[in-house]
mmCIF file of the N, C-alpha and C atoms, coordinates in Angstrom:
data_MODEL
# 
_entry.id   MODEL 
# 
loop_
_atom_site.group_PDB 
_atom_site.id 
_atom_site.type_symbol 
_atom_site.label_atom_id 
_atom_site.label_alt_id 
_atom_site.label_comp_id 
_atom_site.label_asym_id 
_atom_site.label_entity_id 
_atom_site.label_seq_id 
_atom_site.pdbx_PDB_ins_code 
_atom_site.Cartn_x 
_atom_site.Cartn_y 
_atom_site.Cartn_z 
_atom_site.occupancy 
_atom_site.B_iso_or_equiv 
_atom_site.pdbx_formal_charge 
_atom_site.auth_seq_id 
_atom_site.auth_comp_id 
_atom_site.auth_asym_id 
_atom_site.auth_atom_id 
_atom_site.pdbx_PDB_model_num 
ATOM 1   N N  . UNK A 1 1  ? 0.833  -1.237 -0.038  1.00 0.00 ? 1  UNK A N  1 
ATOM 2   C CA . UNK A 1 1  ? -0.103 -0.043 0.090   1.00 0.00 ? 1  UNK A CA 1 
ATOM 3   C C  . UNK A 1 1  ? 0.783  1.385  0.033   1.00 0.00 ? 1  UNK A C  1 
ATOM 4   N N  . UNK A 1 2  ? 1.889  1.193  0.839   1.00 0.00 ? 2  UNK A N  1 
ATOM 5   C CA . UNK A 1 2  ? 2.891  2.361  0.886   1.00 0.00 ? 2  UNK A CA 1 
ATOM 6   C C  . UNK A 1 2  ? 3.433  2.569  -0.528  1.00 0.00 ? 2  UNK A C  1 
ATOM 7   N N  . UNK A 1 3  ? 3.937  1.698  -1.132  1.00 0.00 ? 3  UNK A N  1 
ATOM 8   C CA . UNK A 1 3  ? 4.478  1.662  -2.442  1.00 0.00 ? 3  UNK A CA 1 
ATOM 9   C C  . UNK A 1 3  ? 3.479  2.317  -3.480  1.00 0.00 ? 3  UNK A C  1 
ATOM 10  N N  . UNK A 1 4  ? 2.250  1.990  -3.492  1.00 0.00 ? 4  UNK A N  1 
ATOM 11  C CA . UNK A 1 4  ? 1.299  2.416  -4.297  1.00 0.00 ? 4  UNK A CA 1 
ATOM 12  C C  . UNK A 1 4  ? 1.094  4.267  -4.135  1.00 0.00 ? 4  UNK A C  1 
ATOM 13  N N  . UNK A 1 5  ? 1.212  4.588  -2.903  1.00 0.00 ? 5  UNK A N  1 
ATOM 14  C CA . UNK A 1 5  ? 0.951  5.904  -2.588  1.00 0.00 ? 5  UNK A CA 1 
ATOM 15  C C  . UNK A 1 5  ? 2.293  6.679  -3.159  1.00 0.00 ? 5  UNK A C  1 
ATOM 16  N N  . UNK A 1 6  ? 3.369  5.945  -2.882  1.00 0.00 ? 6  UNK A N  1 
ATOM 17  C CA . UNK A 1 6  ? 4.606  6.707  -3.409  1.00 0.00 ? 6  UNK A CA 1 
ATOM 18  C C  . UNK A 1 6  ? 4.842  6.866  -4.754  1.00 0.00 ? 6  UNK A C  1 
ATOM 19  N N  . UNK A 1 7  ? 4.343  5.720  -5.631  1.00 0.00 ? 7  UNK A N  1 
ATOM 20  C CA . UNK A 1 7  ? 4.359  5.779  -6.938  1.00 0.00 ? 7  UNK A CA 1 
ATOM 21  C C  . UNK A 1 7  ? 3.334  6.832  -7.385  1.00 0.00 ? 7  UNK A C  1 
ATOM 22  N N  . UNK A 1 8  ? 2.298  7.121  -6.816  1.00 0.00 ? 8  UNK A N  1 
ATOM 23  C CA . UNK A 1 8  ? 1.256  8.096  -6.947  1.00 0.00 ? 8  UNK A CA 1 
ATOM 24  C C  . UNK A 1 8  ? 1.719  9.582  -6.963  1.00 0.00 ? 8  UNK A C  1 
ATOM 25  N N  . UNK A 1 9  ? 2.474  9.625  -5.845  1.00 0.00 ? 9  UNK A N  1 
ATOM 26  C CA . UNK A 1 9  ? 3.058  10.953 -5.433  1.00 0.00 ? 9  UNK A CA 1 
ATOM 27  C C  . UNK A 1 9  ? 4.142  11.326 -6.663  1.00 0.00 ? 9  UNK A C  1 
ATOM 28  N N  . UNK A 1 10 ? 4.958  10.344 -6.840  1.00 0.00 ? 10 UNK A N  1 
ATOM 29  C CA . UNK A 1 10 ? 5.964  10.723 -7.972  1.00 0.00 ? 10 UNK A CA 1 
ATOM 30  C C  . UNK A 1 10 ? 5.184  11.009 -9.427  1.00 0.00 ? 10 UNK A C  1 
ATOM 31  N N  . UNK A 1 11 ? 4.264  10.149 -9.587  1.00 0.00 ? 11 UNK A N  1 
ATOM 32  C CA . UNK A 1 11 ? 3.612  10.472 -10.916 1.00 0.00 ? 11 UNK A CA 1 
ATOM 33  C C  . UNK A 1 11 ? 3.090  11.997 -11.065 1.00 0.00 ? 11 UNK A C  1 
ATOM 34  N N  . UNK A 1 12 ? 2.768  12.576 -10.117 1.00 0.00 ? 12 UNK A N  1 
ATOM 35  C CA . UNK A 1 12 ? 2.279  13.943 -10.165 1.00 0.00 ? 12 UNK A CA 1 
ATOM 36  C C  . UNK A 1 12 ? 3.411  14.914 -9.976  1.00 0.00 ? 12 UNK A C  1 
ATOM 37  N N  . UNK A 1 13 ? 4.423  14.570 -9.134  1.00 0.00 ? 13 UNK A N  1 
ATOM 38  C CA . UNK A 1 13 ? 5.563  15.526 -9.207  1.00 0.00 ? 13 UNK A CA 1 
ATOM 39  C C  . UNK A 1 13 ? 6.522  15.525 -10.163 1.00 0.00 ? 13 UNK A C  1 
ATOM 40  N N  . UNK A 1 14 ? 6.770  14.643 -10.779 1.00 0.00 ? 14 UNK A N  1 
ATOM 41  C CA . UNK A 1 14 ? 7.647  14.585 -11.982 1.00 0.00 ? 14 UNK A CA 1 
ATOM 42  C C  . UNK A 1 14 ? 7.137  15.454 -13.197 1.00 0.00 ? 14 UNK A C  1 
ATOM 43  N N  . UNK A 1 15 ? 5.887  15.308 -13.544 1.00 0.00 ? 15 UNK A N  1 
ATOM 44  C CA . UNK A 1 15 ? 5.416  16.235 -14.553 1.00 0.00 ? 15 UNK A CA 1 
ATOM 45  C C  . UNK A 1 15 ? 5.294  17.507 -14.280 1.00 0.00 ? 15 UNK A C  1 
ATOM 46  N N  . UNK A 1 16 ? 5.191  17.882 -12.961 1.00 0.00 ? 16 UNK A N  1 
ATOM 47  C CA . UNK A 1 16 ? 4.954  19.424 -12.537 1.00 0.00 ? 16 UNK A CA 1 
ATOM 48  C C  . UNK A 1 16 ? 6.356  19.961 -12.604 1.00 0.00 ? 16 UNK A C  1 
ATOM 49  N N  . UNK A 1 17 ? 7.507  19.185 -12.382 1.00 0.00 ? 17 UNK A N  1 
ATOM 50  C CA . UNK A 1 17 ? 8.832  19.800 -12.330 1.00 0.00 ? 17 UNK A CA 1 
ATOM 51  C C  . UNK A 1 17 ? 9.222  19.898 -13.822 1.00 0.00 ? 17 UNK A C  1 
ATOM 52  N N  . UNK A 1 18 ? 8.695  19.132 -14.501 1.00 0.00 ? 18 UNK A N  1 
ATOM 53  C CA . UNK A 1 18 ? 9.116  19.358 -16.137 1.00 0.00 ? 18 UNK A CA 1 
ATOM 54  C C  . UNK A 1 18 ? 8.451  20.349 -16.865 1.00 0.00 ? 18 UNK A C  1 
ATOM 55  N N  . UNK A 1 19 ? 7.114  20.837 -16.179 1.00 0.00 ? 19 UNK A N  1 
ATOM 56  C CA . UNK A 1 19 ? 6.557  21.962 -16.816 1.00 0.00 ? 19 UNK A CA 1 
ATOM 57  C C  . UNK A 1 19 ? 7.236  23.197 -16.218 1.00 0.00 ? 19 UNK A C  1 
ATOM 58  N N  . UNK A 1 20 ? 7.769  23.243 -15.104 1.00 0.00 ? 20 UNK A N  1 
ATOM 59  C CA . UNK A 1 20 ? 8.638  24.486 -14.715 1.00 0.00 ? 20 UNK A CA 1 
ATOM 60  C C  . UNK A 1 20 ? 9.948  24.469 -15.292 1.00 0.00 ? 20 UNK A C  1 
ATOM 61  N N  . UNK A 1 21 ? 10.423 23.547 -15.832 1.00 0.00 ? 21 UNK A N  1 
ATOM 62  C CA . UNK A 1 21 ? 11.963 23.703 -16.333 1.00 0.00 ? 21 UNK A CA 1 
ATOM 63  C C  . UNK A 1 21 ? 11.962 24.544 -17.587 1.00 0.00 ? 21 UNK A C  1 
ATOM 64  N N  . UNK A 1 22 ? 13.056 24.996 -17.755 1.00 0.00 ? 22 UNK A N  1 
ATOM 65  C CA . UNK A 1 22 ? 13.166 25.922 -19.179 1.00 0.00 ? 22 UNK A CA 1 
ATOM 66  C C  . UNK A 1 22 ? 13.384 24.877 -20.293 1.00 0.00 ? 22 UNK A C  1 
ATOM 67  N N  . UNK A 1 23 ? 13.038 25.199 -21.510 1.00 0.00 ? 23 UNK A N  1 
ATOM 68  C CA . UNK A 1 23 ? 13.310 24.560 -22.652 1.00 0.00 ? 23 UNK A CA 1 
ATOM 69  C C  . UNK A 1 23 ? 14.883 24.539 -22.947 1.00 0.00 ? 23 UNK A C  1 
ATOM 70  N N  . UNK A 1 24 ? 15.348 23.300 -23.265 1.00 0.00 ? 24 UNK A N  1 
ATOM 71  C CA . UNK A 1 24 ? 16.941 23.199 -23.366 1.00 0.00 ? 24 UNK A CA 1 
ATOM 72  C C  . UNK A 1 24 ? 17.440 24.078 -24.569 1.00 0.00 ? 24 UNK A C  1 
ATOM 73  N N  . UNK A 1 25 ? 16.784 24.378 -25.547 1.00 0.00 ? 25 UNK A N  1 
ATOM 74  C CA . UNK A 1 25 ? 17.370 25.180 -26.598 1.00 0.00 ? 25 UNK A CA 1 
ATOM 75  C C  . UNK A 1 25 ? 16.498 26.504 -26.964 1.00 0.00 ? 25 UNK A C  1 
ATOM 76  N N  . UNK A 1 26 ? 16.642 27.570 -26.185 1.00 0.00 ? 26 UNK A N  1 
ATOM 77  C CA . UNK A 1 26 ? 15.734 28.745 -26.485 1.00 0.00 ? 26 UNK A CA 1 
ATOM 78  C C  . UNK A 1 26 ? 16.398 29.947 -26.047 1.00 0.00 ? 26 UNK A C  1 
ATOM 79  N N  . UNK A 1 27 ? 17.677 29.971 -25.563 1.00 0.00 ? 27 UNK A N  1 
ATOM 80  C CA . UNK A 1 27 ? 18.279 31.137 -25.272 1.00 0.00 ? 27 UNK A CA 1 
ATOM 81  C C  . UNK A 1 27 ? 18.651 31.996 -26.355 1.00 0.00 ? 27 UNK A C  1 
ATOM 82  N N  . UNK A 1 28 ? 19.160 33.412 -26.274 1.00 0.00 ? 28 UNK A N  1 
ATOM 83  C CA . UNK A 1 28 ? 19.428 34.256 -27.136 1.00 0.00 ? 28 UNK A CA 1 
ATOM 84  C C  . UNK A 1 28 ? 20.700 33.694 -27.985 1.00 0.00 ? 28 UNK A C  1 
ATOM 85  N N  . UNK A 1 29 ? 21.504 32.993 -27.297 1.00 0.00 ? 29 UNK A N  1 
ATOM 86  C CA . UNK A 1 29 ? 22.811 32.429 -27.882 1.00 0.00 ? 29 UNK A CA 1 
ATOM 87  C C  . UNK A 1 29 ? 22.424 31.290 -28.908 1.00 0.00 ? 29 UNK A C  1 
ATOM 88  N N  . UNK A 1 30 ? 21.427 30.520 -28.636 1.00 0.00 ? 30 UNK A N  1 
ATOM 89  C CA . UNK A 1 30 ? 20.813 29.505 -29.358 1.00 0.00 ? 30 UNK A CA 1 
ATOM 90  C C  . UNK A 1 30 ? 20.251 30.078 -30.720 1.00 0.00 ? 30 UNK A C  1 
ATOM 91  N N  . UNK A 1 31 ? 19.653 31.096 -30.446 1.00 0.00 ? 31 UNK A N  1 
ATOM 92  C CA . UNK A 1 31 ? 18.755 31.813 -31.732 1.00 0.00 ? 31 UNK A CA 1 
ATOM 93  C C  . UNK A 1 31 ? 19.882 32.430 -32.521 1.00 0.00 ? 31 UNK A C  1 
ATOM 94  N N  . UNK A 1 32 ? 20.960 33.162 -32.011 1.00 0.00 ? 32 UNK A N  1 
ATOM 95  C CA . UNK A 1 32 ? 21.897 33.603 -32.693 1.00 0.00 ? 32 UNK A CA 1 
ATOM 96  C C  . UNK A 1 32 ? 22.670 32.553 -33.487 1.00 0.00 ? 32 UNK A C  1 
ATOM 97  N N  . UNK A 1 33 ? 23.147 31.378 -32.866 1.00 0.00 ? 33 UNK A N  1 
ATOM 98  C CA . UNK A 1 33 ? 23.729 30.339 -33.477 1.00 0.00 ? 33 UNK A CA 1 
ATOM 99  C C  . UNK A 1 33 ? 22.807 29.888 -34.758 1.00 0.00 ? 33 UNK A C  1 
ATOM 100 N N  . UNK A 1 34 ? 21.484 29.715 -34.455 1.00 0.00 ? 34 UNK A N  1 
ATOM 101 C CA . UNK A 1 34 ? 20.724 29.319 -35.639 1.00 0.00 ? 34 UNK A CA 1 
ATOM 102 C C  . UNK A 1 34 ? 20.654 30.042 -36.838 1.00 0.00 ? 34 UNK A C  1 
ATOM 103 N N  . UNK A 1 35 ? 20.666 31.383 -36.693 1.00 0.00 ? 35 UNK A N  1 
ATOM 104 C CA . UNK A 1 35 ? 20.489 32.510 -37.555 1.00 0.00 ? 35 UNK A CA 1 
ATOM 105 C C  . UNK A 1 35 ? 21.976 32.354 -38.446 1.00 0.00 ? 35 UNK A C  1 
ATOM 106 N N  . UNK A 1 36 ? 23.177 32.347 -37.812 1.00 0.00 ? 36 UNK A N  1 
ATOM 107 C CA . UNK A 1 36 ? 24.471 32.152 -38.373 1.00 0.00 ? 36 UNK A CA 1 
ATOM 108 C C  . UNK A 1 36 ? 24.446 30.807 -39.298 1.00 0.00 ? 36 UNK A C  1 
ATOM 109 N N  . UNK A 1 37 ? 23.863 29.796 -38.618 1.00 0.00 ? 37 UNK A N  1 
ATOM 110 C CA . UNK A 1 37 ? 23.956 28.558 -39.211 1.00 0.00 ? 37 UNK A CA 1 
ATOM 111 C C  . UNK A 1 37 ? 23.257 28.692 -40.551 1.00 0.00 ? 37 UNK A C  1 
ATOM 112 N N  . UNK A 1 38 ? 21.959 29.206 -40.412 1.00 0.00 ? 38 UNK A N  1 
ATOM 113 C CA . UNK A 1 38 ? 21.028 29.214 -41.591 1.00 0.00 ? 38 UNK A CA 1 
ATOM 114 C C  . UNK A 1 38 ? 21.756 30.130 -42.803 1.00 0.00 ? 38 UNK A C  1 
ATOM 115 N N  . UNK A 1 39 ? 22.308 31.098 -42.332 1.00 0.00 ? 39 UNK A N  1 
ATOM 116 C CA . UNK A 1 39 ? 23.020 31.896 -43.308 1.00 0.00 ? 39 UNK A CA 1 
ATOM 117 C C  . UNK A 1 39 ? 24.179 31.146 -44.000 1.00 0.00 ? 39 UNK A C  1 
ATOM 118 N N  . UNK A 1 40 ? 24.996 30.373 -43.352 1.00 0.00 ? 40 UNK A N  1 
ATOM 119 C CA . UNK A 1 40 ? 26.082 29.589 -43.837 1.00 0.00 ? 40 UNK A CA 1 
ATOM 120 C C  . UNK A 1 40 ? 25.436 28.540 -44.642 1.00 0.00 ? 40 UNK A C  1 
ATOM 121 N N  . UNK A 1 41 ? 24.266 27.939 -44.279 1.00 0.00 ? 41 UNK A N  1 
ATOM 122 C CA . UNK A 1 41 ? 23.625 26.904 -45.426 1.00 0.00 ? 41 UNK A CA 1 
ATOM 123 C C  . UNK A 1 41 ? 23.009 27.509 -46.513 1.00 0.00 ? 41 UNK A C  1 
ATOM 124 N N  . UNK A 1 42 ? 22.667 28.989 -46.489 1.00 0.00 ? 42 UNK A N  1 
ATOM 125 C CA . UNK A 1 42 ? 22.149 29.437 -47.713 1.00 0.00 ? 42 UNK A CA 1 
ATOM 126 C C  . UNK A 1 42 ? 23.462 29.642 -48.577 1.00 0.00 ? 42 UNK A C  1 
ATOM 127 N N  . UNK A 1 43 ? 24.440 30.191 -48.043 1.00 0.00 ? 43 UNK A N  1 
ATOM 128 C CA . UNK A 1 43 ? 25.587 30.522 -48.847 1.00 0.00 ? 43 UNK A CA 1 
ATOM 129 C C  . UNK A 1 43 ? 26.069 29.149 -49.614 1.00 0.00 ? 43 UNK A C  1 
ATOM 130 N N  . UNK A 1 44 ? 26.055 28.047 -48.928 1.00 0.00 ? 44 UNK A N  1 
ATOM 131 C CA . UNK A 1 44 ? 26.311 26.757 -49.448 1.00 0.00 ? 44 UNK A CA 1 
ATOM 132 C C  . UNK A 1 44 ? 25.234 26.098 -50.308 1.00 0.00 ? 44 UNK A C  1 
ATOM 133 N N  . UNK A 1 45 ? 24.346 27.057 -50.443 1.00 0.00 ? 45 UNK A N  1 
ATOM 134 C CA . UNK A 1 45 ? 23.094 26.565 -51.298 1.00 0.00 ? 45 UNK A CA 1 
ATOM 135 C C  . UNK A 1 45 ? 22.470 25.130 -50.739 1.00 0.00 ? 45 UNK A C  1 
ATOM 136 N N  . UNK A 1 46 ? 22.427 25.016 -49.393 1.00 0.00 ? 46 UNK A N  1 
ATOM 137 C CA . UNK A 1 46 ? 21.882 23.825 -49.033 1.00 0.00 ? 46 UNK A CA 1 
ATOM 138 C C  . UNK A 1 46 ? 20.414 24.078 -48.382 1.00 0.00 ? 46 UNK A C  1 
ATOM 139 N N  . UNK A 1 47 ? 19.990 25.284 -48.517 1.00 0.00 ? 47 UNK A N  1 
ATOM 140 C CA . UNK A 1 47 ? 18.563 25.569 -48.117 1.00 0.00 ? 47 UNK A CA 1 
ATOM 141 C C  . UNK A 1 47 ? 18.284 26.862 -49.173 1.00 0.00 ? 47 UNK A C  1 
ATOM 142 N N  . UNK A 1 48 ? 16.829 27.069 -49.234 1.00 0.00 ? 48 UNK A N  1 
ATOM 143 C CA . UNK A 1 48 ? 16.390 28.187 -50.159 1.00 0.00 ? 48 UNK A CA 1 
ATOM 144 C C  . UNK A 1 48 ? 16.544 29.588 -49.487 1.00 0.00 ? 48 UNK A C  1 
ATOM 145 N N  . UNK A 1 49 ? 16.502 30.666 -50.129 1.00 0.00 ? 49 UNK A N  1 
ATOM 146 C CA . UNK A 1 49 ? 16.462 31.944 -49.396 1.00 0.00 ? 49 UNK A CA 1 
ATOM 147 C C  . UNK A 1 49 ? 15.199 32.235 -48.399 1.00 0.00 ? 49 UNK A C  1 
# 
């Protein structure tokens, strides 16, 4: 019975913690890197304008 309660508590706590966490790739440096990468790929004609 104790294990069942413990599992239920963790089942609700883990998703709550994930909701509060920041996305792994969304900072300004990531956006700047993506822009530079896209420009380099355009110059190499790997993507369209």
